[in-house]
C-alpha positions in Angstrom: 0.0 0.0 0.0 1.4 3.4 -1.0 2.1 5.8 1.8 1.1 9.4 1.1 3.4 12.0 2.6 2.7 15.1 0.5 -0.5 16.7 -0.6 -1.7 19.6 -2.7 -5.2 20.8 -1.9 -6.9 22.9 -4.6 -9.9 25.0 -3.5 -10.1 26.2 0.0 -13.8 26.3 0.9 -14.9 24.8 4.2 -14.1 21.2 3.0 -10.7 22.0 1.4 -9.6 24.1 4.3 -10.5 21.4 6.8 -8.7 18.8 4.8 -5.6 20.9 4.3 -5.2 22.0 7.9 -6.0 18.5 9.3 -3.3 16.9 7.1 -0.8 19.5 8.2 -1.7 19.0 11.9 -1.0 15.3 11.3 2.5 16.1 10.2 2.2 15.9 6.4 3.5 18.3 3.8 0.6 20.4 2.4 0.5 22.9 -0.4 -2.8 24.8 -0.3 -4.0 26.6 -3.5 -6.9 29.0 -4.1 -7.5 31.9 -6.4 -8.5 34.3 -3.6 -5.7 36.1 -1.8 -7.7 36.6 1.4 -8.2 32.9 1.8 -4.6 32.2 1.3 -3.6 34.8 3.8 -5.9 33.2 6.4 -4.5 29.7 5.9 -0.9 30.4 5.3 0.3 29.7 8.9 -1.7 26.4 9.1 -0.2 24.6 6.1 3.3 24.0 4.8 2.9 26.4 1.8 -0.1 28.4 0.5 -0.2 29.9 -3.0 -2.6 32.1 -4.9 -3.2 30.4 -8.2 -6.0 29.5 -10.7 -6.4 25.7 -10.5 -7.7 25.7 -14.1 -4.5 27.2 -15.4 -2.3 24.4 -16.7 0.8 26.6 -16.7 0.2 27.6 -13.1 -0.2 24.0 -11.9 2.9 22.9 -13.9 4.9 25.7 -12.2 3.8 24.4 -8.8 5.2 21.0 -9.6 2.0 19.2 -9.0 3.3 15.8 -10.2 5.8 15.8 -7.3 3.0 15.5 -4.8 1.8 12.0 -3.7 -1.9 13.1 -3.9 -3.9 16.0 -5.2 -7.2 16.8 -3.6 -9.6 18.9 -5.8 -11.9 20.5 -3.2 -13.4 23.2 -5.6 -16.9 24.0 -4.4 -19.9 24.8 -6.6 -18.0 25.4 -9.9 -18.4 22.0 -11.5 -16.7 23.0 -14.7 -13.6 24.2 -12.8 -13.5 21.0 -10.8 -13.6 18.9 -14.0 -11.0 21.0 -15.8 -8.7 20.9 -12.8 -9.0 17.1 -12.6 -8.2 16.7 -16.3 -5.1 19.0 -16.0 -3.8 17.2 -12.9 -4.0 13.8 -14.6 -2.5 15.1 -17.8 0.4 16.5 -15.8 1.1 13.1 -14.3 -0.4 13.3 -10.8 -0.6 9.7 -9.7 -3.6 10.0 -7.2 -6.3 12.6 -7.6 -9.2 12.7 -5.1 -12.1 15.0 -6.0 -15.0 16.4 -4.1 -18.3 15.7 -6.1 -21.5 17.8 -5.7 -23.9 15.2 -7.2 -24.1 11.9 -8.9 -23.8 13.3 -12.4 -20.6 15.3 -11.4 -19.2 12.0 -10.0 -19.9 10.1 -13.2 -18.1 12.7 -15.2 -15.1 12.7 -12.8 -14.9 8.9 -13.1 -14.8 9.1 -16.9 -12.0 11.6 -16.9 -9.8 9.6 -14.6 -10.4 10.8 -11.0 -8.9 8.1 -8.8 -11.3 8.7 -5.8 -14.5 10.7 -5.4 -16.0 11.8 -2.2 -19.4 13.3 -1.3 -18.6 15.1 2.0 -22.1 16.7 2.5 -23.9 13.4 1.7 -21.5 11.4 4.0 -21.9 13.8 6.8 -25.7 13.7 6.4 -25.6 9.9 6.6 -23.5 10.0 9.8 -25.8 12.5 11.5 -28.9 10.4 10.5 -27.4 7.3 12.0 -26.1 9.0 15.1 -29.5 10.6 16.0 -31.7 7.6 15.2 -29.6 5.0 17.1 -29.2 5.7 20.8 -26.0 3.6 21.1 -24.3 4.7 18.0 -21.6 7.3 18.6 -20.2 7.6 15.1 -20.7 6.1 11.6 -18.3 6.1 8.7 -19.5 4.8 5.3 -16.6 3.0 3.6 -18.5 1.9 0.4 -22.1 1.2 -0.6 -21.8 -2.2 1.1 -19.5 -1.7 4.2 -19.2 0.8 7.1 -17.5 1.3 10.4 -19.4 2.3 13.5 -18.5 3.3 17.0 -21.0 2.1 19.6 -21.2 1.9 23.4 -21.1 -1.5 25.0 -24.7 -2.5 26.0 -25.4 -3.4 29.7 -26.1 -7.0 28.8 -22.4 -7.4 27.7 -20.9 -5.9 30.9 -18.0 -8.0 32.1 -18.3 -10.5 29.3 -15.4 -11.5 27.1 -15.3 -11.1 23.4 -15.3 -14.8 23.1 -18.6 -15.0 25.1 -20.4 -12.4 23.0 -18.8 -13.8 19.7 -20.1 -11.0 17.4 -18.3 -12.5 14.4 -20.3 -15.7 14.5 -23.6 -14.1 15.6 -23.6 -11.0 13.4 -20.8 -11.5 10.8 -19.0 -8.4 11.9 -15.5 -7.7 13.4 -14.5 -5.6 16.4 -11.4 -3.5 15.4 -10.8 -1.8 18.7 -12.1 -1.3 22.2 -11.9 2.1 23.9 -11.8 1.9 27.7 -11.6 5.4 29.1 -8.4 6.9 27.7 -7.0 3.5 26.7 -7.5 2.0 23.2 -7.1 -1.7 22.7 -6.2 -2.3 19.0 -7.1 -5.8 17.7 -8.4 -7.1 21.1 -8.2 -10.8 21.8 -11.0 -13.3 22.6 -10.3 -13.2 26.4 -10.5 -9.4 26.7 -13.5 -8.3 28.9 -16.0 -5.6 28.0 -17.5 -3.1 30.5 -20.5 -0.8 30.3 -19.2 2.6 29.1 -16.6 1.0 26.8 -16.7 2.0 23.1 -16.5 -0.6 20.3 -15.1 0.2 16.9 -16.9 -2.3 14.6 -16.6 -3.0 10.8 -18.9 -5.0 8.7 -21.4 -5.1 5.9 -24.3 -2.6 6.2 -26.8 -5.5 6.3 -25.0 -7.2 9.2 -24.5 -3.9 11.0 -28.2 -3.1 10.8 -29.0 -6.5 12.5 -26.3 -5.8 15.1 -27.5 -2.2 15.8 -31.2 -3.4 16.2 -30.1 -6.0 18.7 -28.0 -3.8 21.0 -30.2 -0.7 20.8 
């Protein structure tokens, strides 16, 4: 699996800004690009480099050395034409991995056809997370990995208090896997069968959406 160490983020709306600053906070090299000087001035101290440039200008992107970055993130907002043109230019300039924010399904279809490597729907995904969180009393967080699979964080139900993972055996019963157990400030990655659960613990669980639905209805 390729490890990404350097990123160029093009378009600094709310999504692009959050991605750029979060990557920088995690210790990665980040070049932030936007055509508005005021936005660049606001973010310049929160990323590695920040540049005023038109993302649809091939010469400008070439001068920035975009092909030297491990990943380009096209976070341009409502201007679908600019998003598409920027994606085409990045791929033509040899960027290996291009992730693009899509506004709708048609936008996503076009992006796939022109070579976008990964497409995200941040507003849609956030809406799904909120819907799951507010309708399931035990669900703390929900991350959609694909149309078929998701990760959820859920509190340990009272009926599982002081039981081991072997005793509850969620893999056999529900077809899902427990990735981690949070106990206060401690996080147990890849817990073993003899580890005990306690009320108040948090489980990080992965599985198919169908299996997770059965699991959630049983513990709610």
